[in-house]
N, C-alpha and C positions, 0 to 999 in steps of 0.2 A: 407528538411531531412527524412527518411523514419520514426523514427522514433516519430519526432515531431507530424508526422501527425497520426498516431496510437494512438499518447496521445489524438485526440478527442473523443475516445470512453472511456477511462474512466471517460475525462470530462462530456461527456453526462451521463453516468453512472453518475458523482457528481450532477450534474442539477435534475436529476430523482430521485435522491434521497433526493431533497433540496424539490424538489414539493411533494415528497411523505409526508415530514414530516409538513411541511406547510398547506397542504390543505385537507391530508386523514388522519393525524395522528395515524400512524399503533401503535399496543398496545406494550406492554412489550414482549408478547410471539414470536408475528411479528422479533421484532428488535433482540430479541436474535437468533432465529432460521437463521437470516442474519447476524450474528455475527458468529456461528459457523461453519454455510457454507464455509464465506469468511475467515476464521482461517486454514480451511482443504483445501482451495483453493492457498492459499500464502504457507501454510507447504509444501502441495506438489509442488509447482512451485520451492522453494527454493533447497529443497531437489534433486530435477531431473534436474534440468536446472541449478545452479547455483554453488552446491557444488561440482558437478564433477569436472566442472572449477578451483573451489579451490584446489581441490583436486590433480592433474593431471599438476600444474601449475608450478611443481618443483621448487618453491624459498619458503622456509618455513618461513625466515625472512619476507617476504612481506607480505606472510599470517599473520604473527604474528602481525605485524605495521597494517596492513590493519584494522585486530580484535580489536585489542587493540582500538585504533580509533574510532569505529563503536561502540563498548561497553560503554567509554568515551562521545560520543555525546550524544546516545541515555537516559545514563543515566541524563545526562545535559539537555536532553529534558524533560527528566522524573521532574526531581528536577526545572525546570518552569512553567511546567504546573501545579503544586502544588504550587507554589507561587503565579500565575497568579490567575488574578480574572475577571470572568465576560466574556461577549462576547472576550472582545479585548482579554484576554489572550488567551483563546481557539483557536480564531482566530489565531494569533501566532505561537502557537504549531502547530495548522493543516498544515498552512501555510509549515514550514519545514516538517514536516511529507511529505505534496504534492511534494514539492520538490526534497525530498530525493527518492519519488515514481519514478520521472521523469528521476534521474536521472540511477537509478537501469534500468529501461526502454531503456534508450539510451548506456548502456552500454550493455545491452542483444543483441537489434538492431544489435551489431556493431558484435557481436560473431555469427549471424546467424540470418537467418527470425523466422526458426521453434522457436528458445528459444524466440524471442522476441515476438509472438503471443502468446504464452503459458504464457510468461510473464503479457504479456497485458491483457489475460481472470483475472488472476490472481487479477492485482491491480483494475482492472473494478469492480471486489466485492467488493473489501478493500474500494473502493475510495466510492462505493455507500453508505458504512454505515459512511464514514467520512462525507458525504453529508447529511445522518438523524442526525448526532449528530450537524452539527455546524450548521444545518438551523435551528434547532431545540431553539436553544440557541440565533441566530438572530431574530427569530422570538419574542421573551419574550422581545425584548428592541424596533423591528423594528416599526415603525408607519404605514406598509403598508407593506403587507406577502408579496410582489412581490420584496420590497426591502430586504427580508430577501432571497430570490433567487438569486437574482443578486449577491449580497455580497458574496453569498458563490460562483458562478461561477466565480466572480474576482480572489478568491484567487486561485481556481484552474488551471488559469491560470499557475500557477508555475510549472504546469505537464508538459509542451511545455519547459519552461524554464530550467527546470531539462533536459531532453531527450536531450536537446541541448550542455549541459555541461556533459553528461553524451558520446553523441557521439564524441566530442573533445575529453578529457577524452579516449576514445578507441585508440585513434591515437597516446598515449605517449607510451614510451617503455614498452615491456612488463610484466619487474617487477612491476612499478608501479600499472600499467592494472590488476594486479596480487591484490593488497593490495587494490583497486576500488573496486575488486571481492568480495575479503573478507568482505570490510565494508557493500559494499550490502546486503550480508548474514547475517550479525548480525544484518542489520537494519532489514529485514522482518522477522527474529527470532524474535525478540524483538517487530514487531508490533505483532505476532500471541498469544506469550504469555504475555505480560504482557500489552496491548491494548485489541485487539479483545477478547482474553477468560476471561480475568479478568474483563471485563463490561460485557461478557454474561454470566457470574456465579452471576451476581448482582439480575438476575431474577431466580427463582425456575425454575432448568434442569428438563425436563420431557424426556422419552426417544426417543422419534419421534425429539426434539430438539438436544437432545445428538448424533442423527446420522446423523444431519445434518453436524455434522465435517467431516464424515467420507463419507458419500455423495461428499463433496465438494473434496476430499483428490481424491477417486476415479474417479469422473470426469475430474480431469485432466489428471491421468493416461491413463482413456481410450481416451481422446483428442490424448497425446503425443503416443499411442500406434498408431491411426489411421493414424497422420497425417507423420510415418515412413511407411505405407501401399502405 
């Protein structure tokens, strides 16, 4: 499937983030800049590629049901992340996050190649950050640095699995597909507001770091415009 093949791009970014964390150990300012940029990219992709599909779906009930399930799922994931301890808990929470990212990607490619490519860009930057975080946690307990990278890459296999599920879900009746889109929109907005930006603000902001959010947003708008011409 096309979506599953495209997940190799964010999966490679996950490995790059893991290698960078384990072997280069980027500082907090660099990490915060990446988080701001990723938040801008994901926010723009959600607003321009998924929100229009949700608005024009013509089924308010499906949108509400999908959105409510999305909110409940994200809050449950957040609650689990708070209770879980150490690398195992973080790995489980990240694995679910990555699976949802793959689902979003599968749905986006079912809607069109252009939408799928833009979501691939957004999720690639986001997953790069996940690689930075997860590998750093693994490196603290793994006996060898390469094991931290390998474990991070194994969790990233949830991307193609989620993409296959998303592609299959796209073949369901339109009302159900609309619910999946609403769920995906909530998941992406949660990622921006409750994960990327929250963790980014743990480091003192500078004008340059703050500007990275808007740079990511504008990059997506520019790429979208170029793809239409």
